[in-house]
Each structure stands twice: as C-alpha cells, then as structure tokens.
C-alpha positions as CSV (number, residue, x, y, z in Angstrom):
1,M,0.0,0.0,0.0
2,T,1.3,3.3,-1.0
3,E,1.8,6.3,1.4
4,K,-1.0,8.2,-0.3
5,Q,-3.4,5.3,0.2
6,N,-2.5,5.3,3.9
7,E,-3.3,9.0,4.2
8,F,-6.8,8.4,2.6
9,Q,-7.4,5.5,4.9
10,E,-6.5,7.6,8.1
11,D,-8.9,10.3,6.8
12,D,-11.7,7.9,6.4
13,L,-11.0,6.5,9.9
14,F,-11.1,10.0,11.5
15,E,-14.4,10.9,9.7
16,E,-15.8,7.6,10.9
17,N,-14.7,8.2,14.5
18,F,-15.9,11.8,14.4
19,S,-19.2,10.7,13.2
20,N,-19.5,8.6,16.3
21,S,-22.0,10.4,18.6
22,S,-20.1,10.0,21.9
23,F,-16.9,11.4,20.5
24,E,-18.7,14.3,19.0
25,E,-20.4,15.2,22.3
26,E,-17.1,15.0,24.2
27,F,-15.5,17.3,21.6
28,L,-18.4,19.9,21.9
29,V,-18.1,19.9,25.7
30,H,-14.4,20.6,25.6
31,K,-14.9,23.4,23.1
32,K,-17.6,25.0,25.2
33,T,-15.5,24.8,28.3
34,D,-12.6,26.4,26.6
35,A,-14.9,29.2,25.2
36,N,-16.3,29.9,28.7
37,R,-12.8,30.0,30.2
38,F,-11.6,32.4,27.5
39,K,-14.7,34.7,28.1
40,L,-14.0,34.8,31.8
41,I,-10.5,35.9,31.2
42,I,-11.5,38.6,28.9
43,D,-14.3,39.8,31.3
44,H,-11.8,39.9,34.2
45,E,-9.4,42.0,32.2
46,E,-12.1,44.5,30.9
47,R,-14.3,44.8,34.1
48,P,-13.2,47.6,36.5
49,K,-11.9,46.5,39.8
50,K,-14.3,46.9,42.8
51,T,-13.1,48.9,45.8
52,T,-13.3,47.0,49.0
53,H,-15.3,48.2,52.0
54,S,-12.3,49.0,54.1
55,A,-10.8,51.1,51.2
56,K,-14.1,53.0,51.0
57,K,-14.1,53.5,54.7
58,S,-10.6,54.8,54.9
59,K,-11.3,57.2,52.1
60,V,-14.4,58.5,53.9
61,E,-12.7,58.9,57.2
62,K,-9.7,60.8,55.9
63,P,-9.5,64.0,58.1
64,E,-10.1,67.2,56.5
65,K,-7.7,70.1,57.0
66,R,-8.8,72.4,59.8
67,S,-8.3,76.0,60.0
68,V,-6.4,77.7,62.9
69,G,-9.6,79.4,64.0
70,S,-11.5,76.1,64.4
71,V,-8.7,74.6,66.4
72,L,-8.6,77.6,68.7
73,R,-12.3,77.6,69.2
74,D,-12.3,73.8,70.1
75,G,-9.4,74.4,72.5
76,A,-11.2,77.3,74.1
77,K,-14.4,75.2,74.6
78,Q,-12.3,72.4,76.3
79,I,-10.5,74.9,78.6
80,T,-13.8,76.5,79.5
81,A,-15.4,73.1,80.3
82,S,-12.4,72.1,82.4
83,M,-12.5,75.5,84.3
84,I,-16.2,75.0,85.1
85,I,-15.6,71.5,86.5
86,L,-12.6,72.8,88.6
87,I,-14.7,75.7,90.0
88,I,-17.6,73.4,90.9
89,G,-15.2,70.9,92.6
90,F,-13.5,73.7,94.5
91,L,-16.8,75.1,95.7
92,L,-17.9,71.7,96.8
93,L,-14.7,71.1,98.8
94,N,-15.0,74.5,100.5
95,W,-18.9,74.6,100.7
96,S,-19.1,75.4,104.4
97,A,-16.8,78.5,104.1
98,Y,-18.3,79.9,101.0
99,Y,-21.8,79.4,102.4
100,Q,-20.9,81.7,105.3
101,I,-19.3,84.2,102.9
102,G,-22.4,84.2,100.6
103,K,-24.8,84.5,103.5
104,S,-22.8,87.4,104.9
105,K,-22.7,89.3,101.6
106,I,-26.5,88.8,101.0
107,S,-27.2,90.1,104.5
108,K,-25.1,93.2,103.9
109,Y,-26.8,93.8,100.5
110,L,-30.2,93.5,102.1
111,G,-29.2,95.6,105.1
112,V,-30.1,92.9,107.5
113,R,-28.1,92.7,110.7
114,E,-28.7,90.0,113.2
115,E,-28.5,90.7,116.9
116,N,-25.1,89.6,118.2
117,V,-24.8,88.9,121.9
118,L,-21.0,88.9,121.6
119,E,-21.1,92.7,121.1
120,E,-21.9,93.1,124.8
121,L,-18.5,91.9,125.6
122,I,-16.8,94.9,123.9
123,E,-19.1,97.6,125.3
124,D,-17.2,100.5,126.9
125,N,-17.5,100.1,130.6
126,T,-15.1,102.8,131.5
127,M,-17.6,105.2,133.0
128,K,-16.4,107.5,135.7
129,I,-17.2,106.0,139.1
130,T,-19.1,108.6,141.2
131,E,-20.1,108.4,144.8
132,P,-23.0,105.9,144.9
133,D,-26.3,107.0,146.2
134,K,-27.6,105.2,149.2
135,L,-29.9,102.4,148.5
136,L,-33.2,103.0,150.3
137,T,-34.9,99.8,151.2
138,S,-38.1,98.8,152.9
139,D,-38.5,96.9,156.1
140,S,-40.6,94.3,154.2
141,P,-38.5,91.5,152.8
142,E,-40.9,91.1,149.9
143,I,-40.5,94.7,148.9
144,Q,-36.7,94.5,149.3
145,K,-36.5,91.8,146.7
146,K,-37.9,94.3,144.2
147,Q,-35.8,97.2,145.3
148,I,-32.4,95.5,145.3
149,P,-31.1,95.5,141.6
150,E,-29.9,92.4,140.0
151,L,-26.1,91.9,140.0
152,N,-24.5,92.4,136.5
153,L,-21.4,90.3,136.7
154,E,-19.4,89.1,133.8
155,I,-18.5,85.5,134.0
156,A,-15.2,84.6,132.4
157,P,-14.9,81.2,130.6
158,L,-12.8,78.5,132.2
159,E,-10.8,77.9,128.9
160,N,-8.9,80.4,126.8
161,R,-11.0,81.9,124.1
162,L,-11.0,84.4,121.2
163,I,-14.1,86.4,120.6
164,I,-14.7,88.4,117.4
165,P,-18.1,89.9,117.5
166,R,-18.0,91.3,113.9
167,I,-18.0,87.8,112.5
168,D,-19.9,86.1,115.4
169,Q,-17.1,83.8,116.5
170,N,-16.3,82.6,120.0
171,I,-13.5,80.1,119.6
172,P,-11.3,78.1,121.9
173,V,-7.6,79.1,121.8
174,V,-5.4,76.0,121.8
175,R,-1.8,76.1,123.0
176,V,1.0,74.1,121.3
177,S,4.2,72.9,122.9
178,S,7.4,74.8,122.0
179,E,9.5,71.6,122.1
180,N,9.7,71.2,118.3
181,L,10.2,74.9,117.8
182,I,13.3,74.7,120.2
183,K,14.5,71.7,118.2
184,R,13.9,73.5,114.9
185,D,11.9,70.6,113.6
186,W,9.6,72.6,111.4
187,G,7.8,69.5,109.9
188,A,6.9,68.2,113.4
189,L,5.9,71.7,114.5
190,E,3.6,72.1,111.5
191,N,2.0,68.7,112.3
192,D,1.5,69.9,115.9
193,I,-0.2,73.0,114.8
194,Q,-2.5,71.2,112.2
195,D,-3.5,68.7,114.9
196,A,-4.3,71.4,117.4
197,L,-6.4,73.4,114.8
198,K,-9.0,70.6,115.1
199,G,-9.8,72.0,118.5
200,G,-10.0,75.7,117.7
201,V,-7.5,78.4,116.8
202,V,-3.9,78.0,117.8
203,H,-1.6,80.3,119.8
204,Y,1.6,80.2,117.8
205,P,4.4,78.8,120.0
206,G,7.3,81.2,120.7
207,T,5.1,84.3,120.6
208,S,3.8,86.3,123.6
209,L,0.9,85.3,125.7
210,P,-1.9,87.8,126.5
211,D,-0.5,88.4,130.0
212,Q,2.9,89.2,128.6
213,E,4.2,92.1,126.8
214,G,4.6,91.9,123.0
215,N,2.9,90.2,120.1
216,V,0.3,87.5,120.6
217,V,0.0,85.5,117.4
218,I,-3.1,83.4,116.8
219,T,-3.7,81.3,113.6
220,G,-6.8,79.6,112.4
221,H,-8.4,77.9,109.3
222,S,-10.5,79.9,106.8
223,S,-11.3,76.6,105.1
224,Y,-10.1,73.0,105.2
225,F,-10.9,69.6,103.8
226,P,-14.5,68.6,104.5
227,W,-13.5,65.1,105.7
228,D,-11.2,66.6,108.4
229,P,-12.6,65.5,111.8
230,G,-12.2,69.0,113.4
231,R,-15.2,71.3,114.0
232,F,-13.3,74.5,113.5
233,K,-12.2,74.2,109.8
234,D,-13.7,77.5,108.7
235,V,-13.7,79.8,111.8
236,F,-11.8,82.5,110.0
237,A,-13.8,82.2,106.8
238,L,-15.2,85.7,107.4
239,L,-12.1,87.3,108.8
240,H,-12.0,89.4,105.7
241,D,-15.1,91.2,107.0
242,V,-13.3,92.6,110.0
243,V,-12.5,96.3,109.5
244,I,-10.3,98.9,111.2
245,G,-11.7,100.0,114.6
246,D,-13.3,96.6,115.3
247,K,-12.7,95.2,118.8
248,L,-12.0,91.6,119.7
249,V,-11.5,89.9,123.1
250,I,-9.2,87.3,124.4
251,Y,-9.9,85.4,127.6
252,Y,-6.7,84.0,129.0
253,G,-6.5,82.4,132.5
254,Q,-10.1,83.9,133.0
255,D,-8.7,87.4,132.6
256,K,-10.1,89.6,129.8
257,Y,-8.0,91.4,127.2
258,T,-9.6,93.7,124.7
259,Y,-7.9,94.7,121.4
260,E,-8.8,97.2,118.7
261,V,-8.0,96.4,115.1
262,D,-5.7,99.0,113.5
263,E,-4.1,97.1,110.6
264,I,-5.2,94.6,107.9
265,K,-2.9,93.4,105.2
266,I,-2.1,90.4,103.0
267,V,1.5,88.9,102.9
268,L,3.2,85.9,101.3
269,P,3.5,82.6,103.3
270,D,7.2,83.1,103.8
271,D,6.8,86.5,105.4
272,I,7.9,85.7,109.0
273,D,8.0,89.4,110.2
274,I,4.4,89.0,111.5
275,L,5.8,86.5,114.1
276,K,8.4,88.9,115.4
277,Q,8.3,90.4,118.9
278,T,7.0,94.0,119.2
279,T,7.5,96.8,121.6
280,R,3.7,97.3,122.1
281,D,1.1,94.9,123.3
282,Q,-0.9,93.6,120.4
283,V,-2.6,90.6,118.8
284,T,-1.9,89.2,115.3
285,L,-4.5,86.9,113.6
286,I,-3.4,84.9,110.7
287,T,-5.4,82.8,108.1
288,C,-5.0,81.6,104.6
289,T,-6.4,83.7,101.6
290,P,-8.1,83.5,99.2
291,V,-10.4,81.2,101.1
292,G,-9.8,77.5,100.3
293,T,-6.2,78.1,99.2
294,N,-2.8,78.7,100.9
295,L,-1.5,81.1,98.4
296,K,-1.2,84.1,100.8
297,R,-1.9,85.0,104.3
298,L,-4.5,87.5,105.7
299,I,-3.1,89.4,108.6
300,V,-5.3,91.2,111.1
301,T,-3.5,93.2,113.9
302,G,-4.9,94.9,116.9
303,K,-3.5,96.9,119.8
304,L,-4.3,96.2,123.4
305,V,-6.9,98.8,124.7
306,E,-8.1,97.2,127.9
307,D,-6.5,94.8,130.3
308,Q,-8.7,93.5,133.1
309,S,-6.2,91.2,134.7
310,P,-5.6,91.5,138.4
311,S,-2.0,92.5,137.9
312,S,-3.1,95.6,135.9
313,S,-6.1,96.5,138.1
314,G,-8.4,96.9,135.1
315,K,-5.9,99.1,133.2
316,I,-7.4,101.0,130.3
317,I,-4.9,101.6,127.5
318,R,-5.5,104.3,124.8
C-alpha cells in the first residue's frame, strides 16, 4: 500500500470516529468549556476593579484640613469646660466656708443685721465712778426683793477663748508645745499646729501670751478639707469682713484682754516678720487667703486697749 493510500485510509477513519455520537459530544463539551474560560479571562481584564469596604471607609474617614480658627475655638471650649468643672469641685470642697461668705454678703446687701450677743463683751465700761447714792430699802422682805437690783457680773470662761463679734465667732484658743520649735523641727511643728487646729484656733508657739508684753499671734483655718474631723475648719472664713476699729476679746486664764484692730494686710506665706516680737502689746490673727487656698496670708493686727487682769487692776490703755 502506498503512502498516499494510507493517508486516505486515516482520513476515512477520522471521519468515521468523528461521526461517532459519543466522540462528537465530548469534543463539543471541551470546546464549550474552553470558550467559557476564554470569556471569563476577557471579562476579568475588561471589568473595572471593585473597591473594598475597608478602602471606601478609609477614604471617607480621611480627616479634612482644619483652620487655625476652628482649632482655637475647640481648644477654648475644652478649657472652659475644664475650668467650670474645677470651679464646681473647688466650691464643693469649700462649701461650708463659701456658704458663710455668701450669707454674709447677702445680709449686707439687704441691710439685714442679726442681733449679736457677743457685742456686749466689747461695750465701753469705762464710765467714771461717782459716789453711789444710798440704797433705800423697805423693812418688808418682799418689797426688798424688788428694790435690790440684779447683779450684773461678767463670768469669764474657764478655757482660753478668742471672741470676734464682727463675724460672730467665739472660739477656743489651743496652746501648742514649743518643744519642736526649740529643736527647729519645722515639719513636726507644722503637724502639731495642724493637729491642734482641730480643737479651735492656735496660739503660735514662741510668741507672747496675753498676760505678757509683746505680740500675741493666733492662727486659724479659713477653710479646710470637709473630711477633716475637726469642728473649726472655717472659723476664720469671714475674717475678711473685719474692719479697722473693730474690737475683739481674748480670755486668758479667766482674765479679759480687749484689742482694737488697727491694721489689715495680705502677705506671702514666707513672710515671718508677722511673728516677730513687738514693743507694744498687740494681737496678730493669721489665716489663709483666698479662702480655700494657701497662696497668701491675711493678717489682722490689733492693739491692746483694755487689760482687766488682776495685775493691771483693770488698766485702760489708749
């Protein structure tokens, strides 16, 4: 058989096999699959890429440029809000002291003045003593009871006290040991004073006592922590209301000493001149100012105008 005859025979065989139904179906399936695969490749290349959700989100959340004015306005709002919170907190911590201050200012504005029994202690009792008239009495005991006047005696307290009628304060005066002052242990001395302030106002150790010549220094709280156990945390809250010419009284050893305010000033905490000895007899009151802070010190000084101790025989000083 020649080569050409063989080629014809192979072509006849291929036509015979292709005409076979199963072979034709398999060929069509492969052809269809290849066509679909080719279509998918083209669609993938031509179709625009979809942006993901995260990409869209990041594009949306991209911060815009802010002007200097808007930044300053937001900063001012935050500062204002912080200041309001601080002020409210400050007033809550010092509520008792500022309640007294507010009440006092409202009373002054309305012209209301409450009767103050402490003012009787500073009345001028220096009248000239004249020869007394004879007291005429009846023989009847019942009538005598009405004729004899009541005794007007001033009873001195057993404990040492400071009385300031202007601000309606009658406060115990607590003494502190000078031991830590002599040792120059300032931290321990400060602790002694703070502990003593729970019981009243404190006579500053190392300064004169009322029955001695010189400067009597007394310190007290204008405001203190509300959780402090002491009852005298704000006894000097109204000390700012004291004016020149006001009188105050110290009872020491059941003797009465009257002082007249002649100087009011504000100094820094490190000003120790207020503790120094003086040539005249005086009292110096110290408290923190502004109320609720320890930034500065309010100093109220008064000269001795009346000494009713036995050693002075009721000496009046002008």
